C-alpha positions as CSV (number, residue, x, y, z in Angstrom):
1,M,12.3,-73.5,12.8
2,I,12.3,-71.3,15.9
3,N,14.6,-68.8,14.1
4,F,12.1,-68.7,11.1
5,I,9.2,-67.9,13.5
6,K,11.1,-65.2,15.2
7,N,12.2,-63.6,11.9
8,F,8.6,-63.9,10.6
9,R,7.2,-62.2,13.7
10,N,9.7,-59.3,13.5
11,D,9.4,-58.7,9.7
12,E,7.2,-55.6,9.1
13,S,7.8,-55.0,5.4
14,G,4.2,-55.8,4.4
15,A,2.8,-53.5,7.1
16,V,3.7,-50.4,5.1
17,T,1.8,-51.7,2.1
18,V,-1.3,-52.2,4.2
19,D,-1.0,-48.7,5.6
20,W,-0.8,-47.2,2.1
21,V,-3.8,-49.3,0.9
22,V,-5.9,-48.0,3.8
23,L,-4.8,-44.4,3.3
24,T,-5.5,-44.5,-0.4
25,A,-8.9,-46.0,0.2
26,A,-9.7,-43.2,2.6
27,V,-8.6,-40.5,0.1
28,V,-10.7,-42.0,-2.6
29,G,-13.7,-42.2,-0.3
30,L,-13.3,-38.5,0.6
31,A,-12.9,-37.6,-3.1
32,V,-16.2,-39.4,-3.9
33,A,-18.0,-37.6,-1.1
34,A,-16.7,-34.2,-2.2
35,Y,-17.6,-34.9,-5.8
36,S,-21.1,-35.9,-4.8
37,S,-21.6,-32.7,-2.7
38,I,-20.2,-30.4,-5.4
39,K,-22.3,-32.1,-8.1
40,T,-25.5,-31.6,-6.0
41,G,-24.7,-27.9,-5.4
42,A,-23.8,-27.3,-9.0
43,T,-27.0,-28.9,-10.2
44,N,-29.1,-26.8,-7.8
45,M,-27.3,-23.6,-8.8
46,T,-27.8,-24.4,-12.5
47,A,-31.6,-25.0,-12.0
48,A,-31.9,-21.7,-10.0
49,T,-30.0,-19.8,-12.7
50,N,-32.2,-21.3,-15.4
51,T,-35.4,-20.3,-13.5
52,Y,-34.1,-16.8,-13.0
53,M,-33.0,-16.3,-16.5
54,G,-36.2,-17.7,-17.9
55,S,-38.2,-15.2,-15.9
56,Q,-36.3,-12.2,-17.3
57,T,-37.5,-10.3,-20.4
58,P,-34.8,-9.0,-22.8
59,G,-34.3,-5.2,-22.9
60,S,-36.1,-4.4,-19.6
61,F,-34.0,-2.6,-17.0
């Protein structure tokens, strides 16, 4: 029984899986934050472009 406890304490094969899960969750979180920021900027730019284009008259230079 003592050998089982010592082997269990020294076994780290599951630790790598936990590291990858945490790393993957962090990458997904950053991707969601970046997507949100890009979406907001693109929406604002589209609205500004629409306002500008709507105020222009065709053929006037």
